[in-house]
C-alpha positions as a LaTeX table, in Angstrom:
\begin{tabular}{lrrr}
\hline
Residue & $x$ (\AA) & $y$ (\AA) & $z$ (\AA) \\
\hline
Met1 & 0.00 & 0.00 & 0.00 \\
Lys2 & 2.08 & 2.82 & $-1.32$ \\
Val3 & 1.25 & 6.51 & $-1.36$ \\
Gln4 & 2.62 & 8.87 & $-4.00$ \\
Gln5 & 4.50 & 11.84 & $-2.66$ \\
Leu6 & 5.45 & 14.92 & $-4.66$ \\
Ser7 & 8.97 & 16.26 & $-4.14$ \\
Ile8 & 9.43 & 19.80 & $-5.39$ \\
Phe9 & 12.91 & 21.24 & $-5.67$ \\
Met10 & 12.85 & 24.96 & $-5.10$ \\
Glu11 & 15.26 & 27.81 & $-4.85$ \\
Asn12 & 15.67 & 29.01 & $-1.27$ \\
Arg13 & 14.34 & 32.56 & $-1.66$ \\
Ala14 & 11.50 & 34.62 & $-0.25$ \\
Gly15 & 8.13 & 33.95 & $-1.84$ \\
Arg16 & 8.96 & 30.66 & $-3.54$ \\
Leu17 & 6.94 & 28.56 & $-1.08$ \\
Ala18 & 3.98 & 30.95 & $-1.23$ \\
Glu19 & 4.06 & 30.75 & $-5.04$ \\
Ile20 & 3.81 & 26.96 & $-4.99$ \\
Met21 & 1.01 & 27.01 & $-2.42$ \\
Gln22 & $-0.92$ & 29.56 & $-4.53$ \\
Leu23 & $-0.53$ & 27.46 & $-7.69$ \\
Leu24 & $-1.86$ & 24.38 & $-5.94$ \\
Gly25 & $-4.67$ & 26.28 & $-4.23$ \\
Asp26 & $-5.79$ & 27.91 & $-7.47$ \\
Ala27 & $-5.89$ & 24.44 & $-9.06$ \\
Gly28 & $-8.07$ & 23.09 & $-6.25$ \\
Val29 & $-5.36$ & 20.78 & $-4.94$ \\
Asn30 & $-5.62$ & 20.14 & $-1.20$ \\
Ile31 & $-2.46$ & 19.38 & 0.79 \\
Arg32 & $-2.84$ & 16.49 & 3.20 \\
Ala33 & 0.71 & 16.46 & 4.64 \\
Leu34 & 3.98 & 18.26 & 4.01 \\
Ser35 & 7.61 & 18.40 & 4.95 \\
Leu36 & 10.13 & 21.09 & 4.03 \\
Ala37 & 13.87 & 20.59 & 4.22 \\
Asp38 & 16.34 & 23.24 & 3.20 \\
Thr39 & 19.95 & 24.10 & 2.64 \\
Ser40 & 21.39 & 27.54 & 2.06 \\
Asp41 & 20.64 & 27.36 & $-1.69$ \\
Phe42 & 17.57 & 25.17 & $-2.22$ \\
Gly43 & 14.77 & 23.36 & $-0.48$ \\
Ile44 & 12.87 & 20.15 & $-0.99$ \\
Leu45 & 9.16 & 20.40 & $-0.38$ \\
Arg46 & 7.52 & 17.01 & 0.07 \\
Leu47 & 3.75 & 16.88 & $-0.27$ \\
Ile48 & 0.94 & 14.39 & 0.00 \\
Val49 & $-2.02$ & 15.87 & $-1.88$ \\
Asn50 & $-5.58$ & 14.85 & $-2.74$ \\
Asp51 & $-4.98$ & 14.96 & $-6.52$ \\
Val52 & $-1.46$ & 13.88 & $-7.46$ \\
Asp53 & $-1.97$ & 14.08 & $-11.23$ \\
Lys54 & $-3.36$ & 17.61 & $-11.15$ \\
Ala55 & $-0.64$ & 18.85 & $-8.78$ \\
Leu56 & 2.07 & 17.30 & $-10.93$ \\
Gln57 & 0.66 & 18.89 & $-14.08$ \\
Val58 & 0.25 & 22.37 & $-12.55$ \\
Leu59 & 3.71 & 22.39 & $-11.03$ \\
Arg60 & 5.48 & 21.11 & $-14.14$ \\
Glu61 & 3.60 & 23.53 & $-16.40$ \\
Ser62 & 4.78 & 26.39 & $-14.19$ \\
Gly63 & 8.41 & 25.28 & $-14.57$ \\
His64 & 8.98 & 23.57 & $-11.23$ \\
Thr65 & 11.16 & 20.50 & $-10.93$ \\
Val66 & 8.93 & 17.80 & $-9.45$ \\
Ser67 & 9.37 & 14.10 & $-8.90$ \\
Leu68 & 7.14 & 11.34 & $-7.55$ \\
Thr69 & 8.26 & 9.07 & $-4.76$ \\
Asp70 & 6.53 & 6.06 & $-3.24$ \\
Val71 & 6.11 & 6.36 & 0.53 \\
Val72 & 4.13 & 4.47 & 3.15 \\
Ala73 & 1.53 & 5.97 & 5.51 \\
Val74 & 1.46 & 4.13 & 8.82 \\
Glu75 & $-1.02$ & 4.55 & 11.64 \\
Val76 & 0.84 & 5.08 & 14.87 \\
Pro77 & $-0.66$ & 5.06 & 18.35 \\
Asp78 & $-0.83$ & 8.69 & 19.48 \\
His79 & 0.73 & 8.28 & 22.92 \\
Pro80 & 4.25 & 8.18 & 24.37 \\
Gly81 & 6.14 & 5.25 & 22.86 \\
Gly82 & 3.72 & 4.87 & 19.94 \\
Leu83 & 6.32 & 5.63 & 17.31 \\
Ala84 & 8.83 & 3.31 & 18.99 \\
Ser85 & 6.30 & 0.47 & 18.68 \\
Val86 & 6.41 & 0.92 & 14.90 \\
Leu87 & 10.13 & 1.53 & 14.57 \\
Asn88 & 11.26 & $-1.41$ & 16.72 \\
Pro89 & 10.09 & $-4.19$ & 14.34 \\
Leu90 & 11.64 & $-2.31$ & 11.41 \\
Cys91 & 14.91 & $-1.97$ & 13.30 \\
Gln92 & 14.92 & $-5.65$ & 14.25 \\
Ala93 & 14.40 & $-6.58$ & 10.59 \\
Gly94 & 17.20 & $-4.25$ & 9.45 \\
Val95 & 14.88 & $-1.97$ & 7.45 \\
Asn96 & 16.33 & 1.52 & 7.02 \\
Val97 & 14.15 & 4.62 & 7.30 \\
Glu98 & 15.45 & 7.30 & 4.90 \\
Tyr99 & 13.16 & 10.01 & 6.26 \\
Met100 & 9.75 & 10.48 & 7.81 \\
Tyr101 & 7.25 & 13.12 & 8.82 \\
Ala102 & 3.99 & 12.98 & 10.72 \\
Phe103 & 0.58 & 14.51 & 11.18 \\
Val104 & $-2.28$ & 13.84 & 13.57 \\
Glu105 & $-5.60$ & 12.70 & 12.14 \\
Lys106 & $-8.33$ & 14.15 & 14.32 \\
Ala107 & $-10.95$ & 11.59 & 13.19 \\
Thr108 & $-9.17$ & 8.87 & 15.17 \\
Asp109 & $-6.87$ & 8.54 & 18.15 \\
Lys110 & $-3.95$ & 7.75 & 15.85 \\
Ala111 & $-1.23$ & 9.79 & 14.27 \\
Val112 & $-0.16$ & 9.12 & 10.70 \\
Val113 & 3.53 & 8.92 & 9.87 \\
Ile114 & 4.78 & 9.08 & 6.30 \\
Phe115 & 7.87 & 6.91 & 5.82 \\
Arg116 & 10.37 & 6.71 & 2.99 \\
Phe117 & 12.16 & 3.39 & 3.26 \\
Glu118 & 15.33 & 2.20 & 1.60 \\
Asp119 & 13.50 & $-1.05$ & 0.76 \\
Ile120 & 9.77 & $-0.34$ & 0.64 \\
Glu121 & 8.71 & $-3.95$ & $-0.05$ \\
Ala122 & 10.70 & $-5.27$ & 2.91 \\
Ala123 & 9.21 & $-2.56$ & 5.12 \\
Leu124 & 5.66 & $-3.42$ & 4.05 \\
Gly125 & 6.31 & $-7.07$ & 4.87 \\
Val126 & 7.66 & $-6.25$ & 8.33 \\
Leu127 & 4.78 & $-3.90$ & 9.09 \\
Ala128 & 2.21 & $-6.52$ & 8.01 \\
Lys129 & 3.89 & $-9.24$ & 10.07 \\
Ala130 & 3.92 & $-6.95$ & 13.12 \\
Gly131 & 0.21 & $-6.17$ & 12.65 \\
Ile132 & 0.88 & $-2.46$ & 12.09 \\
Ser133 & $-1.79$ & $-0.64$ & 10.11 \\
Val134 & $-0.67$ & 0.76 & 6.76 \\
Leu135 & $-3.14$ & 3.14 & 5.17 \\
Pro136 & $-4.12$ & 2.76 & 1.52 \\
Ala137 & $-3.36$ & 5.72 & $-0.74$ \\
Glu138 & $-7.05$ & 6.47 & $-1.27$ \\
Thr139 & $-7.52$ & 6.94 & 2.46 \\
Val140 & $-4.50$ & 9.19 & 2.85 \\
Tyr141 & $-5.46$ & 11.42 & $-0.08$ \\
Thr142 & $-8.85$ & 12.07 & 1.54 \\
Leu143 & $-7.82$ & 12.59 & 5.18 \\
\hline
\end{tabular}
């Protein structure tokens, strides 16, 4: 159960992030989760959106460098130690987490963590074996 994430490479300058948000908003694209990492020269904006195809089209047509990445959305108990309960089986199986970011879904008592794994298929197998809930893309796009 993979989720498609947009990664937008952007120059690190005032107004660039607002420009991207305006483009997506004007196109009716709703952002479900995001992460922004930067260096002194550029940033990488990672987004989970409700309409991947439309967002990709709008951003590329406006000249932005965008790529798609498969990630996994995992339900995590929203209490102290909840994230550790997900990470421990992955660690024991030797599955590497490249990066992650989280958001809290108010409809449930769970948080949702977006993971990028070095080996996504191995991670999915470990999560299934450990009984950890992985959300389907359709659910994530509509949260």
